[in-house]
ZADREN-677006 format. One line per field, with one value per residue (C-alpha): residue in one letter; x, y, z. Coordinates in Angstrom, 1 decimal. Example, Ala and Ser with C-alpha at 12.3 -4.5 7.8 and 13.67 -1.06 7.14 Angstrom:
2
residu	(a, s) .
px	(12.3, 13.7) .
py	(-4.5, -1.1) .
pz	(7.8, 7.1) .
END
This chain:
527
residu	(m, a, i, s, l, a, d, a, s, a, a, r, g, f, r, v, n, y, p, p, a, g, l, s, s, e, h, d, l, a, p, g, f, t, k, f, l, a, p, l, h, e, r, f, a, p, r, q, q, s, l, i, a, e, r, r, k, v, l, e, e, a, q, a, g, h, q, p, s, h, r, y, p, s, s, q, v, r, n, g, w, r, i, e, l, p, e, w, c, q, d, q, r, n, q, m, t, g, p, a, d, d, a, e, l, v, v, k, m, l, n, s, g, a, p, g, v, m, l, d, l, e, d, s, m, v, n, e, w, e, h, q, r, l, g, v, e, n, i, l, s, a, l, r, g, s, l, t, y, f, d, q, k, k, d, k, l, v, t, i, k, p, s, p, t, v, l, w, i, r, p, r, g, l, h, i, q, q, g, g, i, v, g, r, a, m, t, p, a, p, l, f, d, i, a, s, i, a, y, r, i, d, p, a, e, l, k, h, p, l, c, f, y, i, p, k, s, e, s, a, d, e, a, l, w, w, r, d, l, f, q, a, i, s, e, a, r, g, w, p, r, n, y, i, k, c, m, a, l, v, e, s, h, p, l, a, f, q, m, e, e, f, l, y, n, l, r, d, h, i, l, g, l, n, l, g, r, w, d, y, m, a, s, l, i, h, f, n, l, n, d, p, e, w, v, l, p, d, r, n, t, i, p, h, d, v, s, f, f, q, r, l, r, e, l, m, p, e, i, c, h, k, r, g, v, l, a, i, g, g, m, t, a, l, f, p, s, r, e, d, p, e, l, n, t, r, a, l, s, v, l, q, q, d, k, k, n, e, a, d, s, l, m, d, g, a, w, t, g, h, p, d, q, n, q, i, a, i, e, q, f, p, f, p, n, q, i, q, s, r, r, p, h, a, e, r, y, p, e, l, r, p, a, p, k, a, v, g, r, h, t, l, a, g, t, r, a, a, v, k, t, v, i, r, y, r, n, g, v, l, h, g, k, g, a, s, l, l, d, g, y, m, e, d, l, a, t, d, r, i, y, r, l, m, i, a, q, r, m, r, h, r, d, s, v, a, v, s, d, d, s, g, k, i, v, k, h, s, p, e, l, i, s, q, l, f, d, e, e, m, e, k, l, l, a, a, p, n, g, t, d, s, g, t, v, e, t, f, r, e, a, r, r, v, c, e, a, m, v, l, n, g, e, f, d, p, v) .
px	(3.9, 0.7, -1.9, -5.4, -8.5, -9.6, -6.2, -6.3, -9.6, -8.0, -4.8, -5.6, -2.8, -3.5, -3.4, -4.8, -2.1, -2.3, 0.1, 2.3, 0.9, 1.0, 0.9, -1.4, -2.9, -3.3, 0.3, 2.4, 1.0, 1.4, -0.1, -3.7, -3.8, -6.5, -8.8, -8.1, -8.8, -11.9, -14.5, -12.9, -13.1, -16.8, -17.6, -15.6, -15.4, -19.1, -18.8, -15.7, -17.6, -20.5, -18.1, -16.3, -19.7, -20.5, -17.2, -18.0, -21.4, -19.9, -17.3, -19.9, -22.0, -19.1, -18.1, -21.8, -21.6, -22.6, -19.4, -18.6, -19.3, -19.3, -22.1, -23.1, -22.0, -24.6, -25.1, -22.9, -20.0, -20.5, -20.4, -17.3, -15.5, -11.7, -9.0, -6.2, -2.8, -0.5, 2.9, 4.8, 3.1, 3.5, 6.4, 5.9, 7.6, 8.9, 7.7, 10.2, 8.5, 9.7, 8.9, 8.8, 10.4, 13.8, 15.4, 18.4, 16.2, 13.9, 16.9, 18.4, 15.0, 14.7, 18.2, 17.8, 16.5, 13.1, 10.4, 8.2, 8.9, 6.1, 6.8, 4.8, 3.0, 1.2, 2.1, 5.9, 5.8, 4.9, 1.6, 3.0, 3.0, 6.7, 7.3, 4.3, 5.4, 8.9, 7.5, 5.4, 8.4, 10.5, 7.8, 7.5, 11.3, 11.3, 8.6, 10.7, 13.8, 15.6, 15.8, 19.4, 21.2, 24.9, 26.7, 29.1, 31.2, 31.7, 31.8, 29.6, 26.1, 23.8, 21.1, 18.3, 19.4, 17.1, 15.1, 11.7, 10.8, 7.1, 6.7, 3.7, 2.6, 0.7, -1.4, -2.8, -6.0, -9.6, -9.9, -7.4, -8.2, -6.0, -6.7, -5.9, -6.3, -10.0, -10.8, -11.9, -13.1, -11.4, -10.1, -9.8, -6.1, -5.9, -7.7, -5.1, -2.2, -3.3, -4.4, -1.0, 0.8, -1.6, -1.8, 2.0, 3.0, 3.2, 2.4, 5.1, 7.6, 6.5, 7.4, 4.0, 0.7, 0.4, 0.0, -1.3, -1.6, -4.9, -4.6, -7.0, -10.2, -13.0, -15.7, -16.3, -18.4, -15.2, -13.8, -16.4, -15.0, -11.5, -12.8, -14.7, -11.8, -9.4, -11.8, -12.6, -8.9, -8.2, -11.1, -9.8, -6.3, -7.5, -6.3, -8.1, -10.8, -8.9, -5.4, -4.7, -3.9, -3.8, -3.4, -5.1, -4.2, -6.6, -5.8, -9.2, -11.3, -14.5, -12.8, -11.6, -15.2, -15.7, -12.5, -14.2, -16.7, -13.9, -12.0, -15.2, -15.9, -12.3, -12.0, -11.0, -8.0, -7.0, -4.1, -3.9, -4.6, -2.0, -2.4, -1.3, -1.0, 0.1, -2.8, -5.0, -4.0, -4.7, -8.1, -8.9, -8.1, -10.2, -13.3, -12.9, -12.0, -14.8, -14.1, -11.7, -11.1, -9.3, -6.7, -3.6, -0.4, 2.9, 3.2, 6.6, 5.5, 2.7, 3.9, 3.7, 1.4, -1.1, -4.5, -6.2, -3.5, -3.1, -6.8, -6.9, -3.5, -5.0, -8.3, -6.8, -4.9, -8.0, -10.1, -7.3, -6.3, -9.9, -10.1, -6.7, -4.8, -1.9, -2.0, 0.8, 2.0, 3.0, 6.0, 8.4, 9.1, 12.5, 15.1, 18.6, 21.6, 25.1, 26.5, 25.1, 25.9, 23.8, 20.7, 21.4, 21.4, 18.2, 16.4, 17.2, 16.2, 12.8, 12.3, 13.0, 10.5, 7.9, 8.1, 8.2, 5.0, 3.4, 4.5, 3.2, -0.1, 0.0, 0.8, 2.6, 5.0, 5.7, 6.7, 10.2, 11.8, 15.5, 17.6, 19.3, 15.9, 15.2, 16.9, 15.8, 12.2, 12.3, 13.7, 10.8, 8.2, 7.8, 8.5, 6.7, 3.6, 1.2, -2.0, -2.7, -2.5, -5.6, -5.9, -7.9, -11.2, -10.3, -12.8, -14.5, -16.0, -13.6, -13.9, -11.8, -12.0, -10.5, -9.6, -5.8, -5.9, -2.7, -0.6, 2.3, 2.5, 0.8, 3.4, 4.1, 7.4, 5.3, 3.2, 6.4, 7.8, 4.6, 4.7, 8.4, 7.9, 5.0, 6.9, 10.0, 7.9, 6.0, 9.3, 10.5, 7.3, 8.0, 11.4, 10.0, 10.4, 7.3, 9.1, 11.9, 14.1, 13.7, 15.5, 15.8, 12.1, 10.9, 8.1, 5.7, 2.1, 0.6, 2.8, 2.3, -1.4, -1.2, 0.7, -1.8, -4.7, -2.8, -2.3, -6.0, -7.1, -5.1, -6.7, -10.2, -10.1, -7.8, -10.3, -10.6, -7.2, -4.1, -1.0, 2.0, 5.3, 8.7, 7.9, 4.5, 2.5, -0.7, -0.6, -3.9, -3.5, -5.3, -5.1, -2.9, -0.5, -0.3, 0.5, 3.2, 4.7, 4.7, 6.5, 9.1, 9.8, 10.0, 12.6, 14.6, 14.7, 15.8, 18.5, 19.8, 23.4, 24.2, 20.8, 20.1, 16.9, 16.9, 15.3, 15.4, 13.9, 11.1, 10.2, 10.3, 8.0, 5.6, 5.8, 4.8, 2.0, 0.5, 0.8, -0.9, -3.6, -4.3, -4.7, -6.9, -9.0, -9.4, -7.7, -7.1, -7.7, -4.7, -3.4) .
py	(-4.3, -5.5, -2.9, -3.3, -3.2, 0.0, 1.6, 0.3, 2.0, 5.4, 4.5, 4.9, 4.0, 6.4, 10.2, 12.6, 14.6, 18.3, 21.1, 22.4, 25.0, 28.5, 27.5, 29.7, 28.0, 31.4, 32.5, 29.3, 27.3, 28.3, 31.7, 31.2, 27.5, 27.7, 29.5, 26.7, 24.0, 25.4, 24.5, 21.1, 20.4, 21.5, 19.2, 16.1, 15.9, 14.9, 12.3, 10.9, 10.5, 8.7, 6.3, 5.6, 4.9, 2.4, 0.7, 0.1, -1.3, -3.8, -4.9, -5.4, -7.4, -9.6, -10.3, -11.2, -13.8, -11.9, -11.8, -9.8, -11.7, -11.5, -9.5, -9.5, -6.2, -3.8, -3.6, -0.5, -2.3, -5.4, -3.5, -3.4, -0.4, -0.3, 2.0, 3.2, 2.8, 5.7, 5.0, 6.4, 3.8, 0.7, -0.7, -0.9, -4.2, -2.9, -0.1, 0.8, 2.2, 4.1, 6.9, 10.4, 12.1, 10.4, 12.5, 10.2, 7.2, 9.1, 10.1, 6.6, 5.0, 7.5, 6.7, 2.9, 2.2, 1.0, 1.7, 3.2, 4.8, 5.3, 8.0, 7.2, 9.5, 6.6, 3.2, 3.6, 7.2, 8.5, 10.3, 13.4, 17.0, 17.6, 14.2, 14.7, 18.3, 17.1, 14.3, 16.8, 19.1, 16.2, 15.0, 18.5, 18.7, 15.2, 16.1, 19.0, 16.9, 19.2, 16.9, 16.2, 14.7, 14.8, 11.5, 11.6, 8.6, 10.0, 13.6, 14.8, 16.1, 13.5, 14.7, 12.9, 11.5, 12.0, 8.8, 7.6, 6.4, 7.0, 8.8, 7.9, 9.5, 7.6, 9.9, 8.9, 6.8, 7.8, 6.7, 9.2, 12.8, 15.8, 18.3, 22.0, 23.2, 24.3, 25.6, 22.9, 20.7, 17.5, 17.5, 14.1, 13.5, 12.3, 15.5, 17.6, 15.6, 15.7, 19.4, 20.3, 18.9, 19.7, 23.4, 23.9, 22.1, 23.4, 20.7, 22.2, 20.9, 17.3, 14.6, 12.9, 13.8, 13.9, 10.3, 9.1, 5.7, 5.3, 3.3, 1.4, 1.5, -0.7, -0.4, 0.7, 3.5, 5.0, 5.2, 7.9, 10.0, 9.9, 10.5, 13.5, 14.8, 14.5, 16.2, 19.0, 19.7, 19.6, 22.1, 24.4, 24.3, 24.7, 21.3, 18.8, 16.9, 13.6, 15.1, 13.4, 9.6, 6.9, 3.3, 1.8, -0.8, -3.7, -3.9, -4.8, -8.0, -6.3, -4.5, -7.8, -8.5, -5.1, -4.6, -4.3, -1.8, 0.2, 0.4, 1.5, 4.3, 5.6, 4.8, 8.3, 8.2, 4.7, 2.8, -0.3, -2.2, -3.5, -6.4, -4.8, -8.2, -7.4, -5.1, -7.6, -10.3, -8.0, -7.2, -10.9, -11.5, -8.5, -9.5, -13.1, -12.2, -14.2, -17.4, -19.9, -21.4, -18.1, -18.1, -17.6, -19.4, -17.6, -15.0, -16.0, -19.6, -18.6, -19.3, -16.6, -18.7, -19.5, -20.0, -16.8, -14.8, -16.9, -16.9, -13.1, -12.9, -14.8, -12.9, -9.4, -9.8, -11.3, -8.2, -5.7, -7.1, -7.4, -3.6, -2.7, -1.8, -3.1, -5.6, -5.1, -7.6, -7.0, -6.4, -9.1, -8.4, -10.2, -7.6, -8.2, -7.3, -6.1, -7.0, -10.6, -12.7, -15.6, -13.5, -11.6, -14.9, -16.1, -12.8, -12.5, -16.2, -15.6, -12.5, -14.3, -17.1, -14.7, -12.4, -15.4, -16.7, -13.3, -13.2, -16.7, -15.4, -12.8, -9.9, -7.1, -6.0, -5.9, -3.7, -3.7, -1.5, -1.9, -1.0, -4.4, -6.0, -4.0, -6.0, -9.4, -8.2, -6.7, -9.9, -12.0, -10.1, -9.9, -6.5, -4.2, -5.9, -8.9, -6.9, -9.0, -12.2, -13.8, -17.2, -19.7, -20.6, -18.3, -18.4, -15.0, -15.6, -17.7, -18.4, -15.7, -16.8, -20.3, -21.0, -21.4, -25.1, -27.2, -24.0, -23.0, -23.4, -22.0, -21.6, -19.7, -18.6, -17.0, -15.1, -13.9, -12.8, -10.8, -9.2, -8.3, -6.9, -4.6, -3.2, -2.6, -1.2, 1.2, 2.3, 3.2, 5.2, 7.2, 8.0, 9.1, 5.9, 4.6, 1.5, -0.4, -3.2, -5.8, -9.2, -9.0, -8.1, -4.6, -4.0, -1.1, -0.2, -3.1, -5.8, -4.2, -4.5, -8.1, -8.9, -7.0, -8.9, -12.3, -11.7, -10.8, -13.9, -16.2, -14.8, -14.8, -18.4, -19.9, -22.6, -23.9, -23.3, -25.1, -23.0, -24.9, -24.2, -25.7, -29.0, -29.4, -28.4, -26.5, -22.9, -21.1, -17.4, -15.6, -11.8, -12.6, -14.6, -11.9, -9.3, -11.7, -12.0, -8.2, -8.0, -10.7, -9.4, -5.9, -6.8, -8.8, -5.7, -3.5, -6.0, -6.5, -5.3, -3.1, -3.4, -1.9, -0.1, 3.5, 4.5, 4.8, 2.8, 5.4, 5.1, 1.3, 1.2, 3.7, 1.7, -1.4, 0.4, 1.7, -1.7, -3.6, -1.0, -1.3, -5.0, -4.9, -2.1, -3.8, -1.0, -2.8, -0.1, 0.7, 3.6) .
pz	(31.7, 30.1, 28.9, 30.2, 28.0, 29.8, 29.0, 25.5, 24.8, 25.5, 23.7, 20.0, 17.7, 14.9, 15.1, 12.5, 10.6, 11.7, 10.7, 13.5, 15.8, 14.4, 10.8, 8.7, 5.7, 4.1, 4.5, 4.9, 1.9, -1.7, -2.5, -3.6, -2.7, 0.0, -2.5, -5.0, -2.4, -0.8, -3.4, -3.9, -0.2, -0.1, -3.0, -2.1, 1.7, 2.2, -0.5, 1.1, 4.4, 2.7, 1.0, 4.4, 6.0, 3.2, 3.8, 7.4, 6.4, 3.9, 6.5, 9.2, 6.8, 5.8, 9.4, 10.0, 7.2, 4.1, 2.2, -1.0, -4.1, -7.9, -9.5, -13.1, -14.7, -16.1, -19.9, -20.1, -18.5, -20.6, -23.9, -26.0, -24.6, -24.5, -23.1, -25.4, -23.6, -24.4, -26.1, -23.1, -20.8, -22.9, -20.9, -17.2, -16.6, -13.3, -11.2, -8.4, -5.3, -2.3, 0.2, -1.4, 1.6, 1.0, -1.8, -2.2, -2.7, -5.1, -7.3, -7.2, -8.2, -11.1, -12.2, -11.8, -15.4, -14.1, -16.6, -13.8, -10.5, -7.9, -5.3, -2.2, 0.2, 1.8, 3.2, 3.2, 4.6, 8.1, 8.1, 9.8, 8.5, 8.0, 6.2, 4.0, 3.2, 2.3, 0.2, -1.8, -2.3, -3.5, -5.9, -7.4, -7.9, -9.4, -11.8, -13.0, -13.1, -10.6, -7.5, -6.3, -3.4, -2.3, -2.4, 0.6, -0.6, -4.1, -2.9, -5.6, -6.3, -8.0, -10.4, -12.2, -15.5, -18.6, -19.2, -20.4, -16.9, -16.0, -12.7, -10.6, -7.3, -4.6, -2.5, 0.9, 0.8, 0.8, 4.5, 5.8, 6.9, 6.8, 9.7, 10.1, 6.5, 6.1, 9.6, 12.0, 9.2, 8.1, 4.5, 2.6, 2.7, -1.0, -2.1, -0.2, -1.6, -5.2, -5.1, -3.4, -6.4, -9.3, -8.1, -8.4, -11.6, -15.2, -17.8, -19.9, -17.3, -17.6, -20.0, -19.7, -18.1, -14.3, -13.1, -9.7, -8.1, -6.4, -3.1, -0.8, -2.9, -1.8, -4.5, -8.0, -6.7, -5.2, -8.7, -9.4, -6.5, -8.1, -11.6, -10.5, -8.5, -11.4, -13.7, -11.3, -10.8, -14.5, -15.1, -12.4, -13.9, -17.5, -18.6, -20.8, -19.0, -19.2, -18.6, -15.3, -15.7, -13.0, -12.1, -9.1, -6.5, -5.8, -2.0, -0.6, -0.9, -2.1, -4.9, -6.3, -7.3, -9.0, -11.0, -14.4, -13.1, -11.4, -14.8, -16.6, -14.1, -14.6, -18.2, -19.2, -16.8, -15.8, -17.4, -15.3, -12.0, -9.5, -7.1, -3.8, -2.3, 1.3, 1.9, 0.1, 2.5, 5.4, 3.9, 3.5, 7.2, 8.2, 6.2, 7.4, 11.0, 12.5, 10.5, 12.1, 8.6, 7.8, 10.6, 8.4, 9.1, 9.9, 7.3, 5.9, 5.5, 3.0, -0.5, -3.1, -5.3, -2.5, -4.1, -2.8, -4.5, -7.5, -8.5, -8.3, -10.0, -13.0, -13.0, -13.0, -16.4, -18.0, -17.1, -17.7, -21.1, -22.2, -21.7, -23.0, -19.8, -17.8, -14.9, -12.5, -9.8, -6.3, -4.1, -3.0, 0.7, 1.0, 0.1, -1.3, 0.8, -0.4, 3.0, 3.3, 0.2, 1.3, 2.0, -1.3, -3.3, -1.6, -2.0, -5.7, -6.3, -4.5, -6.6, -9.8, -9.0, -7.8, -10.9, -13.3, -11.7, -12.2, -15.9, -16.4, -14.9, -17.8, -15.6, -17.5, -14.7, -11.0, -8.1, -6.5, -3.9, -4.4, -7.5, -7.4, -8.1, -11.2, -14.0, -12.7, -12.5, -16.0, -17.5, -16.3, -18.4, -22.2, -23.7, -23.7, -22.2, -22.6, -23.2, -26.4, -24.3, -22.8, -21.1, -23.1, -21.4, -18.5, -15.7, -15.3, -11.9, -9.9, -6.2, -4.7, -1.1, -1.0, 2.6, 3.2, 4.2, 4.3, 3.8, 6.0, 9.8, 12.8, 15.5, 18.7, 17.1, 14.3, 16.8, 18.5, 15.2, 14.5, 18.0, 17.6, 14.1, 14.9, 17.9, 15.7, 12.8, 15.1, 16.7, 13.2, 12.7, 15.9, 14.3, 11.0, 9.0, 7.3, 6.0, 7.8, 6.6, 9.4, 9.3, 5.5, 4.9, 4.0, 6.4, 5.8, 6.9, 4.9, 6.5, 10.0, 9.4, 8.5, 11.7, 13.9, 12.3, 12.6, 16.4, 16.8, 14.8, 17.0, 20.1, 18.7, 17.5, 20.2, 21.1, 17.5, 15.8, 17.0, 17.4, 18.7, 20.3, 19.3, 21.1, 19.4, 22.4, 21.6, 23.1, 23.4, 22.5, 25.2, 25.7, 28.7, 26.6, 24.0, 26.6, 28.0, 24.5, 24.1, 27.5, 26.5, 23.0, 24.3, 26.8, 24.2, 22.0, 24.8, 25.8, 22.2, 21.9, 18.9, 17.4, 14.0, 15.2, 16.0, 19.2, 23.0, 25.8, 25.8, 22.1, 22.1, 25.1, 23.4, 20.2, 22.2, 24.0, 20.7, 19.0, 21.8, 22.0, 18.3, 18.5, 21.6, 20.1, 16.8, 14.9, 11.6, 9.1, 7.0, 9.1) .
END
């Protein structure tokens, strides 16, 4: 049954994370933690709100035609500063990533031989209290080397093997709030996540400084929020001012124009940038939502070296290497399969081509999400990195918004695939899965966001962009058609025998309701 616009306005897709009823922050959190958190909350929550307001302003201006652009750096940023990369972080040719609430996966990643492992509290995890709590507990155990899981097939307890792997932690983004900790006030979720971990670790237990992966930044000014937070926590814990280290994802279109300033503002802490390309693609759509030239083709027909990725993929190493830090490439969404030889061969071939392209772009490493991808990814990048490499006559201020013309296909089948995927993804969320392997692709919040935006684009520009069915007939994407597609794909999912998705009729229908509401309400933030 289609959802009306009136119903949609009351059916928000995102809920704030609150602790369960009856939880006492004084008694149920670590002793003394609320006293540790209170001054940090008082200092950083108002700044977070100011930065979020500035984000809205920049997005509104972009959608009104005043897009982000390059700006000439200040004299301080132009001067010859450089960041010293620690020995323990020289080799990050592959950073394996996955949700922190899955202890078995965490141990397997840390035992994979990957030079880096990123434990995620954000896009691949459900933003719900118990999952976040479990994720933090697993991170603390992993930092101490004590996390285990029981292998049922081998009938043995598996522990973390000693290795030089660098362990990174991705907290939730600056745009997310955590409720129920400081009275009725909302606490910045990244502040809560980082404080929860930093408060409970002893540097003597760690093999390298505490390392975080900053997500979802949208300006160089936001780097100052993170810098001040790292230094305030270090001061409160009695650590050196620059003790906490980080890398940062470039996942928003505005930040692509401010990467050097972002590095400068975090120069006491930051060791590299990462092109988070799926969220970056979503951000490009969001900032160009009113432009019919930017109606993207079916997602899986967009080549990995499409120009809007490739130009940023070449600019990032130029800026990072100039300043002495790493440039890391993105995730390849097509996953290998040990049950499907044909899919496995295709997935590993796509991975090899993708990572070779990133290495040729002078990236120093990449992200993967499956242990079988690790060795192939590592082999594409020179050891230990390419920081000494710079592209001759590299363009410092390239056009970062080349319209995706003559790329991929715009099809009704692609729209159906988007509708089906967002329903299946959100059904997984309702069952505690922040990332789901769907039809060979690992779909998380970033790819879900791309699909929501693609559906909205095709509705908004239905009179100027041709989307065709299998016979070549143009199909205008009205809200009524989208609701019809949601109905049809919903019924197919419910009728599918022996489906791989968890769930019931009720949860699938709730997933569909939330997805359609998010599209109709324009809920396109990464939540």
